[in-house]
C-alpha positions as CSV (number, residue, x, y, z in Angstrom):
1,M,96.7,265.3,53.3
2,S,95.9,267.0,56.6
3,K,95.4,265.2,59.8
4,P,93.1,266.0,62.7
5,K,94.7,267.7,65.7
6,E,94.0,264.7,67.9
7,E,95.9,262.4,65.5
8,I,98.9,264.8,65.5
9,I,98.9,264.8,69.3
10,E,99.0,261.0,69.4
11,R,101.8,261.0,66.8
12,A,103.8,263.4,69.1
13,K,103.2,261.1,72.1
14,A,104.3,258.0,70.2
15,D,107.4,259.8,68.8
16,L,108.5,261.1,72.3
17,A,107.9,257.7,73.9
18,S,110.1,256.0,71.2
19,R,112.9,258.6,71.6
20,L,112.8,258.2,75.4
21,G,112.4,254.4,75.4
22,M,109.2,254.4,77.5
23,E,105.6,253.5,77.2
24,R,103.3,256.0,75.5
25,S,101.0,256.0,78.6
26,K,103.8,257.7,80.6
27,I,103.8,260.7,78.3
28,E,101.6,263.5,79.6
29,I,100.0,266.3,77.6
30,D,100.5,269.5,79.4
31,G,98.9,271.8,76.8
32,V,98.1,272.5,73.2
33,E,97.9,276.1,72.2
34,A,97.4,277.9,68.9
35,A,100.5,279.6,67.6
36,E,101.9,281.5,64.7
37,F,105.4,280.5,63.6
38,P,107.8,282.8,61.6
39,N,108.3,280.4,58.7
40,G,107.3,277.2,57.0
41,S,109.6,275.1,59.2
42,L,107.6,276.4,62.3
43,G,110.7,278.1,63.7
44,A,112.3,274.7,64.1
45,A,114.4,274.2,61.0
46,V,116.7,271.2,60.9
47,D,120.4,271.6,59.8
48,G,120.7,272.8,56.2
49,E,116.9,273.2,55.7
50,M,115.5,276.2,53.9
51,S,111.9,277.2,54.3
52,M,109.4,279.9,53.2
53,M,109.5,283.0,55.2
54,M,105.8,283.5,56.0
55,I,103.7,283.4,59.1
56,T,102.5,279.8,59.5
57,P,99.6,279.1,61.8
58,G,99.7,275.9,63.9
59,W,100.0,274.5,67.4
60,K,102.5,274.2,70.2
61,L,102.2,270.9,71.9
62,R,103.6,270.7,75.4
63,L,104.4,267.2,76.7
64,S,106.2,265.9,79.7
65,A,107.7,262.6,80.8
66,G,110.0,261.7,83.6
67,G,110.0,265.2,85.1
68,E,111.2,266.8,81.8
69,N,109.3,269.1,79.5
70,Y,109.2,268.8,75.7
71,E,107.7,270.9,72.9
72,Y,106.4,269.8,69.5
73,R,105.3,272.2,66.8
74,A,102.6,271.2,64.3
75,T,100.3,272.2,61.5
76,N,97.8,269.9,59.8
77,D,100.6,268.8,57.5
78,Q,103.8,268.5,59.6
79,L,105.1,267.8,63.1
80,R,108.4,268.8,64.5
81,L,110.2,268.2,67.8
82,F,111.7,271.5,69.0
83,R,115.1,271.6,70.7
84,F,115.3,268.0,71.8
85,Q,118.8,267.5,73.1
86,G,119.8,270.7,71.4
87,Q,118.4,269.8,68.0
88,N,115.1,270.1,66.0
89,F,113.6,267.0,64.3
90,V,111.0,266.5,61.6
91,V,108.7,263.7,62.7
92,E,107.7,261.5,59.7
């Protein structure tokens, strides 16, 4: 089931707030841009994950909090946190 882009952005904000232990209202949206990723894991595979090698359209979500910048990658069907503390994460 696909989700509207606005819902995906709110999920990213909630996820980042939870990871950082802060209120969602302190998370800023710095930008949302269309992107093409090199594979089904949006160029953000987690350890041991295999994905289809095909161009996958989606969005890069740029968020900030506490003076730090964060990137989420999304499609209508998935959301991933990119290089957070050196790792990628699939957001459920």
